[in-house]
Kinemage of the C-alpha trace (Angstrom):
@kinemage 1
@onewidth
@group {chain A} dominant
@subgroup {mainchain}
@vectorlist {calphas} color= white
{ca met a 1} P 90.876 91.600 99.637
{ca lys a 2} L 89.916 91.194 96.037
{ca gln a 3} L 92.776 91.793 93.635
{ca arg a 4} L 92.212 94.569 91.172
{ca thr a 5} L 93.084 94.098 87.534
{ca asp a 6} L 92.783 97.669 86.333
{ca tyr a 7} L 95.669 99.885 87.367
{ca thr a 8} L 96.492 103.322 86.038
{ca cys a 9} L 100.029 103.214 87.463
{ca pro a 10} L 102.432 100.424 88.504
{ca leu a 11} L 102.773 102.107 91.907
{ca glu a 12} L 99.100 101.322 92.574
{ca leu a 13} L 99.854 97.604 92.293
{ca thr a 14} L 102.830 97.807 94.636
{ca his a 15} L 100.801 99.846 97.098
{ca asp a 16} L 97.953 97.317 97.021
{ca ile a 17} L 100.392 94.522 97.808
{ca ile a 18} L 101.940 96.123 100.903
{ca arg a 19} L 98.956 98.219 102.006
{ca gly a 20} L 97.931 97.865 105.625
{ca lys a 21} L 99.373 98.139 109.080
{ca trp a 22} L 100.776 94.619 109.281
{ca lys a 23} L 101.957 93.610 105.805
{ca pro a 24} L 105.292 95.459 105.848
{ca ile a 25} L 106.000 94.022 109.300
{ca ile a 26} L 105.098 90.518 108.121
{ca leu a 27} L 107.466 90.950 105.180
{ca trp a 28} L 110.181 92.195 107.539
{ca gln a 29} L 109.809 89.144 109.781
{ca leu a 30} L 109.774 86.720 106.845
{ca ser a 31} L 112.896 88.375 105.430
{ca lys a 32} L 114.710 86.803 108.392
{ca gly a 33} L 113.711 83.323 107.208
{ca thr a 34} L 110.908 80.793 107.087
{ca ser a 35} L 108.479 81.058 109.974
{ca ser a 36} L 105.440 79.321 111.383
{ca leu a 37} L 102.189 81.129 112.068
{ca ser a 38} L 102.738 80.996 115.827
{ca ser a 39} L 106.291 82.368 115.477
{ca leu a 40} L 105.034 85.234 113.355
{ca glu a 41} L 102.264 85.908 115.851
{ca lys a 42} L 104.787 86.082 118.712
{ca ser a 43} L 107.203 88.317 116.821
{ca ile a 44} L 104.577 90.850 115.675
{ca leu a 45} L 103.210 92.436 118.814
{ca gly a 46} L 99.580 93.479 118.610
{ca val a 47} L 98.519 91.517 115.539
{ca ser a 48} L 95.580 89.169 115.996
{ca arg a 49} L 95.739 85.648 114.607
{ca lys a 50} L 92.757 86.403 112.365
{ca met a 51} L 94.424 89.511 110.899
{ca leu a 52} L 97.749 87.706 110.457
{ca ile a 53} L 96.079 84.854 108.574
{ca gln a 54} L 94.154 87.316 106.405
{ca his a 55} L 97.283 89.274 105.469
{ca leu a 56} L 99.298 86.116 104.796
{ca lys a 57} L 96.515 84.921 102.506
{ca glu a 58} L 96.501 88.233 100.609
{ca leu a 59} L 100.288 88.243 100.280
{ca ala a 60} L 100.114 84.656 99.000
{ca glu a 61} L 97.489 85.653 96.415
{ca tyr a 62} L 99.948 88.211 95.034
{ca gly a 63} L 102.726 85.607 95.009
{ca ile a 64} L 104.734 87.445 97.677
{ca val a 65} L 104.526 84.771 100.368
{ca gly a 66} L 104.732 81.033 99.906
{ca lys a 67} L 103.390 78.363 102.219
{ca gln a 68} L 104.776 74.902 102.939
{ca thr a 69} L 102.359 72.479 104.600
{ca tyr a 70} L 103.738 69.331 106.211
{ca glu a 71} L 101.838 66.105 106.659
{ca gly a 72} L 101.091 64.743 110.077
{ca tyr a 73} L 99.535 65.837 113.283
{ca pro a 74} L 99.645 68.454 114.559
{ca leu a 75} L 99.452 70.337 111.294
{ca lys a 76} L 102.651 72.261 110.567
{ca val a 77} L 102.731 75.168 108.129
{ca asp a 78} L 105.700 77.396 107.347
{ca tyr a 79} L 105.596 80.709 105.510
{ca phe a 80} L 108.410 82.208 103.454
{ca leu a 81} L 109.138 84.997 101.005
{ca thr a 82} L 109.044 83.999 97.357
{ca asp a 83} L 111.444 85.507 94.809
{ca arg a 84} L 108.792 88.135 94.150
{ca gly a 85} L 108.493 88.679 97.898
{ca arg a 86} L 112.230 89.248 98.264
{ca arg a 87} L 112.021 91.872 95.501
{ca ile a 88} L 109.184 93.762 97.160
{ca phe a 89} L 110.973 93.472 100.499
{ca glu a 90} L 113.750 95.589 98.994
{ca ala a 91} L 111.211 98.427 98.758
{ca val a 92} L 110.068 97.846 102.339
{ca ser a 93} L 113.689 97.934 103.466
{ca ile a 94} L 114.191 101.301 101.760
{ca leu a 95} L 111.057 102.628 103.486
{ca gln a 96} L 112.507 101.427 106.813
{ca ser a 97} L 115.785 103.268 106.134
{ca val a 98} L 113.965 106.485 105.285
{ca gly a 99} L 111.865 106.133 108.442
{ca ile a 100} L 115.019 105.770 110.553
{ca glu a 101} L 116.502 108.910 108.968
{ca leu a 102} L 113.306 110.874 109.614
{ca met a 103} L 113.134 109.705 113.224
{ca leu a 104} L 116.755 110.725 113.781
{ca glu a 105} L 116.012 114.152 112.312
{ca asp a 106} L 113.097 114.421 114.761
{ca asn a 107} L 115.360 113.483 117.709
{ca arg a 108} L 113.753 110.066 118.232
{ca gly a 109} L 117.068 108.201 118.455
{ca asp a 110} L 116.220 106.871 121.935
{ca phe a 111} L 113.200 105.076 120.487
{ca leu a 112} L 115.315 103.589 117.691
{ca arg a 113} L 117.978 102.383 120.142
{ca glu a 114} L 115.284 100.893 122.405
{ca lys a 115} L 113.905 98.943 119.428
{ca gly a 116} L 117.386 97.803 118.352
{ca leu a 117} L 117.270 99.724 115.076
{ca leu a 118} L 120.496 101.663 115.692
């Protein structure tokens, strides 16, 4: 995704950064610590490798995710949240909390318990 440079509101920038089905989940997984591509792929059910790589690239372009590449064979790459990424994760965490509250209000507590969120 091409980064825009003309924003009419700071919220547009934040939205562009976390927009998409997988980006908040990627941020959530990386908030637990550094992770390899294959570990992320295993922990995010339903995401394709191609989509995961694309979203990691976009998050890196915004300075949200960093990448450490190690020499040797096989190639080893780890992904992590940058300082900027930890800041935006705070917003994702708040969205998660609000989602839990809404699901509880809608009597979806069984789902939350099943997913380990309660």
